[in-house]
C-alpha positions in Angstrom: -11.5 5.7 11.4 -10.1 6.0 7.6 -7.3 3.6 7.0 -6.6 5.0 3.2 -8.8 5.8 -0.1 -7.8 6.2 -3.7 -9.3 8.4 -6.2 -9.3 7.9 -10.3 -7.7 10.4 -12.2 -7.1 11.3 -15.9 -3.6 11.9 -16.3 -1.7 9.9 -13.9 1.6 11.7 -14.9 0.1 15.6 -14.4 -1.6 14.0 -11.2 1.4 12.6 -9.9 3.6 15.9 -11.0 0.7 17.4 -8.7 0.7 15.6 -5.5 4.1 15.7 -5.7 4.8 18.9 -4.9 1.4 19.3 -2.9 2.3 16.8 -0.5 5.9 17.8 0.2 5.0 20.4 2.8 2.6 17.7 4.6 5.7 15.3 4.9 4.0 13.3 2.4 5.4 11.2 -0.5 4.6 8.9 -3.1 5.7 5.7 -1.4 4.5 3.0 -3.8 3.7 2.2 -7.5 2.0 -1.3 -8.0 3.6 -2.8 -10.3 1.5 -3.3 -13.9 1.1 -6.4 -13.5 -1.6 -6.9 -11.1 -2.9 -3.4 -11.7 -3.6 -4.5 -15.5 -1.5 -1.8 -16.8 -3.5 1.2 -15.5 -0.8 3.3 -13.3 -1.7 3.0 -9.6 -0.1 5.1 -6.7 0.2 5.5 -3.0 1.0 8.6 -0.8 1.6 9.4 2.7 4.6 9.9 5.4 5.0 6.3 6.9 2.9 4.4 4.7 0.4 4.8 1.5 -3.1 6.3 3.0 -4.2 8.0 -0.3 -3.9 6.6 -3.9 -3.9 7.4 -7.1 -5.5 5.6 -9.9 -5.4 6.4 -13.3 -8.9 5.9 -15.6 -11.3 7.5 -17.9 -13.5 7.8 -15.1 -12.6 10.7 -12.2 -14.7 11.5 -9.7 -16.5 14.6 -9.8 -15.2 17.1 -7.5 -14.4 14.8 -4.7 -13.3 16.3 -1.1 -10.3 15.1 0.6 -9.0 16.7 3.5 -5.2 15.9 4.6 -4.4 16.3 8.3 -1.5 19.3 9.1 0.8 18.7 11.9 0.9 22.6 12.1 -0.4 25.6 10.7 2.9 25.9 8.7 2.1 23.4 6.8 -1.3 24.1 5.9 0.5 27.5 4.3 3.2 25.1 2.6 0.5 22.9 1.4 -1.4 25.7 0.1 1.5 27.7 -2.0 3.2 24.0 -3.0 -0.2 23.1 -4.8 -1.0 26.4 -6.3 2.6 26.2 -7.6 2.4 22.9 -9.0 -0.6 24.5 -11.0 -3.9 23.8 -8.5 -6.5 26.4 -8.5 -7.8 28.3 -5.4 -10.8 27.4 -3.7 -9.7 28.6 0.1 -6.3 30.9 1.1 -5.4 29.2 3.9 -6.9 30.6 7.6 -9.3 30.1 10.2 -13.0 28.6 9.5 -14.5 29.0 13.3 -17.7 27.8 12.0 -16.3 24.7 11.1 -14.2 24.4 14.9 -12.7 27.6 16.6 -9.2 25.8 15.7 -10.4 24.7 12.1 -7.3 26.2 10.0 -7.5 25.2 6.3 -6.9 25.8 2.8 -8.6 24.7 -0.2 -7.4 24.0 -3.8 -8.6 22.1 -6.8 -6.6 19.6 -8.7 -6.4 18.6 -12.0 -9.3 17.3 -12.2 -11.4 19.5 -9.8 -11.2 17.3 -6.9 -11.4 19.7 -3.6 -7.9 19.1 -1.7 -7.7 20.4 1.9 -4.7 20.6 4.5 -6.0 21.4 8.0 -4.4 21.7 11.3 -6.8 21.6 14.2 -4.2 22.8 16.7 -4.1 26.1 18.7 -1.9 27.7 17.0 
């Protein structure tokens, strides 16, 4: 249902460094930076696997504790996302594991990014 979404971050370069590492285990990377002449000089970049789907926009009013869940293709990707995000300076908000209260096969991990957004990787595969 969602084609793409974006969040405002207080320090684009710090957030880019964090998301570069956190997205790699999910097979995603920074695919595009919007030229400054189209953004009024504000840094805007899009992450994805084959097209930009998750956007960062530099600004002075980041959202307060937004929640974003990224699709992982395997439980190993969830684990890798969590490890990479923590190593990149993220704060733990729920280690990788089953969350059967959401769904019997819901395997997710939660991390706070540099602006306090609750980011998650989730896999719905049975194993």
